[in-house]
Biotite code that builds the C-alpha atoms (Angstrom):
import biotite.structure as struc

atoms = struc.array([
    struc.Atom([-0.144, 0.118, 0.075], chain_id="A", res_id=1, res_name="MET", atom_name="CA", element="C"),
    struc.Atom([1.600, 3.329, -0.708], chain_id="A", res_id=2, res_name="LEU", atom_name="CA", element="C"),
    struc.Atom([0.155, 6.059, 1.456], chain_id="A", res_id=3, res_name="VAL", atom_name="CA", element="C"),
    struc.Atom([0.274, 9.942, 0.655], chain_id="A", res_id=4, res_name="GLY", atom_name="CA", element="C"),
    struc.Atom([0.439, 11.560, 4.160], chain_id="A", res_id=5, res_name="ASN", atom_name="CA", element="C"),
    struc.Atom([-0.396, 15.425, 5.057], chain_id="A", res_id=6, res_name="LYS", atom_name="CA", element="C"),
    struc.Atom([-3.339, 15.611, 2.367], chain_id="A", res_id=7, res_name="CYS", atom_name="CA", element="C"),
    struc.Atom([-4.746, 18.495, 4.442], chain_id="A", res_id=8, res_name="ASP", atom_name="CA", element="C"),
    struc.Atom([-1.694, 20.565, 3.250], chain_id="A", res_id=9, res_name="LEU", atom_name="CA", element="C"),
    struc.Atom([-3.138, 20.756, -0.415], chain_id="A", res_id=10, res_name="GLU", atom_name="CA", element="C"),
    struc.Atom([-1.356, 24.132, -1.232], chain_id="A", res_id=11, res_name="ASN", atom_name="CA", element="C"),
    struc.Atom([2.399, 22.895, -0.415], chain_id="A", res_id=12, res_name="ILE", atom_name="CA", element="C"),
    struc.Atom([1.576, 19.415, -2.157], chain_id="A", res_id=13, res_name="ARG", atom_name="CA", element="C"),
    struc.Atom([4.944, 18.035, -3.870], chain_id="A", res_id=14, res_name="ASP", atom_name="CA", element="C"),
    struc.Atom([3.270, 14.834, -5.100], chain_id="A", res_id=15, res_name="VAL", atom_name="CA", element="C"),
    struc.Atom([0.299, 15.105, -7.173], chain_id="A", res_id=16, res_name="SER", atom_name="CA", element="C"),
    struc.Atom([-2.780, 12.605, -6.597], chain_id="A", res_id=17, res_name="VAL", atom_name="CA", element="C"),
    struc.Atom([-2.099, 11.618, -10.074], chain_id="A", res_id=18, res_name="GLU", atom_name="CA", element="C"),
    struc.Atom([1.566, 10.784, -9.623], chain_id="A", res_id=19, res_name="GLU", atom_name="CA", element="C"),
    struc.Atom([0.816, 8.695, -6.310], chain_id="A", res_id=20, res_name="GLY", atom_name="CA", element="C"),
    struc.Atom([-1.968, 6.807, -8.015], chain_id="A", res_id=21, res_name="LYS", atom_name="CA", element="C"),
    struc.Atom([0.238, 5.953, -11.319], chain_id="A", res_id=22, res_name="SER", atom_name="CA", element="C"),
    struc.Atom([3.302, 4.938, -9.054], chain_id="A", res_id=23, res_name="LEU", atom_name="CA", element="C"),
    struc.Atom([1.039, 3.002, -6.805], chain_id="A", res_id=24, res_name="ALA", atom_name="CA", element="C"),
    struc.Atom([-0.324, 1.234, -10.060], chain_id="A", res_id=25, res_name="GLU", atom_name="CA", element="C"),
    struc.Atom([2.986, 0.608, -11.435], chain_id="A", res_id=26, res_name="ALA", atom_name="CA", element="C"),
    struc.Atom([4.137, -1.256, -8.272], chain_id="A", res_id=27, res_name="GLU", atom_name="CA", element="C"),
    struc.Atom([0.825, -3.226, -7.903], chain_id="A", res_id=28, res_name="GLY", atom_name="CA", element="C"),
    struc.Atom([-0.161, -1.102, -4.778], chain_id="A", res_id=29, res_name="LEU", atom_name="CA", element="C"),
    struc.Atom([-3.052, 0.316, -3.285], chain_id="A", res_id=30, res_name="PHE", atom_name="CA", element="C"),
    struc.Atom([-3.154, 4.154, -3.159], chain_id="A", res_id=31, res_name="PHE", atom_name="CA", element="C"),
    struc.Atom([-4.696, 6.319, -0.485], chain_id="A", res_id=32, res_name="MET", atom_name="CA", element="C"),
    struc.Atom([-4.004, 9.669, 0.972], chain_id="A", res_id=33, res_name="GLU", atom_name="CA", element="C"),
    struc.Atom([-4.218, 10.641, 4.769], chain_id="A", res_id=34, res_name="THR", atom_name="CA", element="C"),
    struc.Atom([-4.176, 13.204, 7.099], chain_id="A", res_id=35, res_name="SER", atom_name="CA", element="C"),
    struc.Atom([-2.920, 12.600, 10.887], chain_id="A", res_id=36, res_name="ALA", atom_name="CA", element="C"),
    struc.Atom([-3.847, 16.224, 11.556], chain_id="A", res_id=37, res_name="LEU", atom_name="CA", element="C"),
    struc.Atom([-7.632, 15.702, 10.732], chain_id="A", res_id=38, res_name="ASP", atom_name="CA", element="C"),
    struc.Atom([-7.749, 12.032, 10.943], chain_id="A", res_id=39, res_name="SER", atom_name="CA", element="C"),
    struc.Atom([-8.743, 11.560, 7.206], chain_id="A", res_id=40, res_name="THR", atom_name="CA", element="C"),
    struc.Atom([-8.571, 8.046, 6.027], chain_id="A", res_id=41, res_name="ASN", atom_name="CA", element="C"),
    struc.Atom([-6.051, 7.254, 8.703], chain_id="A", res_id=42, res_name="VAL", atom_name="CA", element="C"),
    struc.Atom([-8.413, 4.550, 10.341], chain_id="A", res_id=43, res_name="LYS", atom_name="CA", element="C"),
    struc.Atom([-9.283, 3.300, 6.642], chain_id="A", res_id=44, res_name="LYS", atom_name="CA", element="C"),
    struc.Atom([-5.548, 2.793, 5.708], chain_id="A", res_id=45, res_name="ALA", atom_name="CA", element="C"),
    struc.Atom([-4.890, 0.569, 8.883], chain_id="A", res_id=46, res_name="PHE", atom_name="CA", element="C"),
    struc.Atom([-8.188, -1.357, 8.063], chain_id="A", res_id=47, res_name="GLU", atom_name="CA", element="C"),
    struc.Atom([-6.863, -1.920, 4.381], chain_id="A", res_id=48, res_name="ILE", atom_name="CA", element="C"),
    struc.Atom([-3.647, -3.246, 5.610], chain_id="A", res_id=49, res_name="VAL", atom_name="CA", element="C"),
    struc.Atom([-4.943, -5.099, 8.251], chain_id="A", res_id=50, res_name="ILE", atom_name="CA", element="C"),
    struc.Atom([-7.335, -6.752, 5.718], chain_id="A", res_id=51, res_name="ARG", atom_name="CA", element="C"),
    struc.Atom([-4.856, -7.608, 3.320], chain_id="A", res_id=52, res_name="GLU", atom_name="CA", element="C"),
    struc.Atom([-2.441, -9.162, 5.565], chain_id="A", res_id=53, res_name="ILE", atom_name="CA", element="C"),
    struc.Atom([-5.281, -11.352, 6.798], chain_id="A", res_id=54, res_name="TYR", atom_name="CA", element="C"),
    struc.Atom([-6.331, -12.408, 3.453], chain_id="A", res_id=55, res_name="ASN", atom_name="CA", element="C"),
    struc.Atom([-2.696, -13.178, 2.184], chain_id="A", res_id=56, res_name="ASN", atom_name="CA", element="C"),
    struc.Atom([-1.967, -15.145, 5.283], chain_id="A", res_id=57, res_name="VAL", atom_name="CA", element="C"),
    struc.Atom([-5.307, -17.110, 4.855], chain_id="A", res_id=58, res_name="SER", atom_name="CA", element="C"),
    struc.Atom([-4.422, -18.058, 1.234], chain_id="A", res_id=59, res_name="ARG", atom_name="CA", element="C"),
    struc.Atom([-0.985, -19.383, 2.333], chain_id="A", res_id=60, res_name="LYS", atom_name="CA", element="C"),
    struc.Atom([-2.682, -21.371, 5.136], chain_id="A", res_id=61, res_name="VAL", atom_name="CA", element="C"),
    struc.Atom([-5.364, -22.709, 2.626], chain_id="A", res_id=62, res_name="LEU", atom_name="CA", element="C"),
    struc.Atom([-2.516, -23.692, 0.251], chain_id="A", res_id=63, res_name="ASN", atom_name="CA", element="C"),
    struc.Atom([-0.270, -25.357, 2.771], chain_id="A", res_id=64, res_name="SER", atom_name="CA", element="C"),
    struc.Atom([0.419, -29.069, 2.637], chain_id="A", res_id=65, res_name="ASP", atom_name="CA", element="C"),
    struc.Atom([-0.459, -29.194, 6.364], chain_id="A", res_id=66, res_name="THR", atom_name="CA", element="C"),
    struc.Atom([-3.976, -27.467, 6.003], chain_id="A", res_id=67, res_name="TYR", atom_name="CA", element="C"),
    struc.Atom([-4.535, -29.923, 2.853], chain_id="A", res_id=68, res_name="LYS", atom_name="CA", element="C"),
    struc.Atom([-3.800, -33.165, 5.005], chain_id="A", res_id=69, res_name="ALA", atom_name="CA", element="C"),
    struc.Atom([-6.275, -31.756, 7.732], chain_id="A", res_id=70, res_name="GLU", atom_name="CA", element="C"),
    struc.Atom([-8.921, -31.476, 5.601], chain_id="A", res_id=71, res_name="LEU", atom_name="CA", element="C"),
    struc.Atom([-8.308, -34.999, 4.235], chain_id="A", res_id=72, res_name="SER", atom_name="CA", element="C"),
    struc.Atom([-8.265, -36.700, 7.418], chain_id="A", res_id=73, res_name="LEU", atom_name="CA", element="C"),
    struc.Atom([-12.178, -37.318, 7.738], chain_id="A", res_id=74, res_name="ASP", atom_name="CA", element="C"),
    struc.Atom([-12.911, -37.983, 4.079], chain_id="A", res_id=75, res_name="ARG", atom_name="CA", element="C"),
    struc.Atom([-13.666, -41.370, 2.980], chain_id="A", res_id=76, res_name="VAL", atom_name="CA", element="C"),
    struc.Atom([-12.363, -42.541, -0.435], chain_id="A", res_id=77, res_name="THR", atom_name="CA", element="C"),
    struc.Atom([-14.189, -45.646, -2.224], chain_id="A", res_id=78, res_name="LEU", atom_name="CA", element="C"),
    struc.Atom([-11.809, -47.764, -3.867], chain_id="A", res_id=79, res_name="VAL", atom_name="CA", element="C"),
    struc.Atom([-12.810, -50.756, -5.998], chain_id="A", res_id=80, res_name="ASN", atom_name="CA", element="C"),
    struc.Atom([-10.318, -52.673, -5.826], chain_id="A", res_id=81, res_name="ASN", atom_name="CA", element="C"),
    struc.Atom([-10.740, -54.502, -9.342], chain_id="A", res_id=82, res_name="GLY", atom_name="CA", element="C"),
    struc.Atom([-14.187, -55.710, -8.405], chain_id="A", res_id=83, res_name="ASN", atom_name="CA", element="C"),
    struc.Atom([-16.391, -54.924, -11.333], chain_id="A", res_id=84, res_name="ASP", atom_name="CA", element="C"),
    struc.Atom([-19.443, -56.926, -10.190], chain_id="A", res_id=85, res_name="SER", atom_name="CA", element="C"),
    struc.Atom([-23.030, -55.368, -10.409], chain_id="A", res_id=86, res_name="LYS", atom_name="CA", element="C"),
    struc.Atom([-23.232, -55.441, -6.630], chain_id="A", res_id=87, res_name="GLN", atom_name="CA", element="C"),
    struc.Atom([-19.804, -53.639, -6.247], chain_id="A", res_id=88, res_name="ALA", atom_name="CA", element="C"),
    struc.Atom([-20.738, -51.113, -8.836], chain_id="A", res_id=89, res_name="GLN", atom_name="CA", element="C"),
    struc.Atom([-24.127, -49.985, -6.982], chain_id="A", res_id=90, res_name="SER", atom_name="CA", element="C"),
    struc.Atom([-22.112, -48.891, -3.979], chain_id="A", res_id=91, res_name="TYR", atom_name="CA", element="C"),
    struc.Atom([-20.052, -46.695, -5.905], chain_id="A", res_id=92, res_name="PHE", atom_name="CA", element="C"),
    struc.Atom([-22.587, -44.919, -8.011], chain_id="A", res_id=93, res_name="SER", atom_name="CA", element="C"),
    struc.Atom([-25.379, -42.570, -7.030], chain_id="A", res_id=94, res_name="CYS", atom_name="CA", element="C"),
    struc.Atom([-27.112, -42.180, -10.332], chain_id="A", res_id=95, res_name="CYS", atom_name="CA", element="C"),
    struc.Atom([-27.042, -45.369, -12.328], chain_id="A", res_id=96, res_name="SER", atom_name="CA", element="C"),
    struc.Atom([-28.841, -48.948, -11.723], chain_id="A", res_id=97, res_name="SER", atom_name="CA", element="C"),
])
């Protein structure tokens, strides 16, 4: 996230909003302007950062081998073991007779 601070001091700005947005876009970042003086977007900026950190950590956990192993612990896998009899097929099929 790229944060432009002191947006309340518009008259002495060194970087335009467009420049900030352009740089953020080029770097693949969010862009927001804040002002600590009047609390403009300060809380919102922290909330966005926290949400993105949480989302990134959650994605890593969901993609981890440990998590995948935990998901598969309680699952049942049906194995035919080469038995092609009509009775065995009825146990594995929900839609055919």
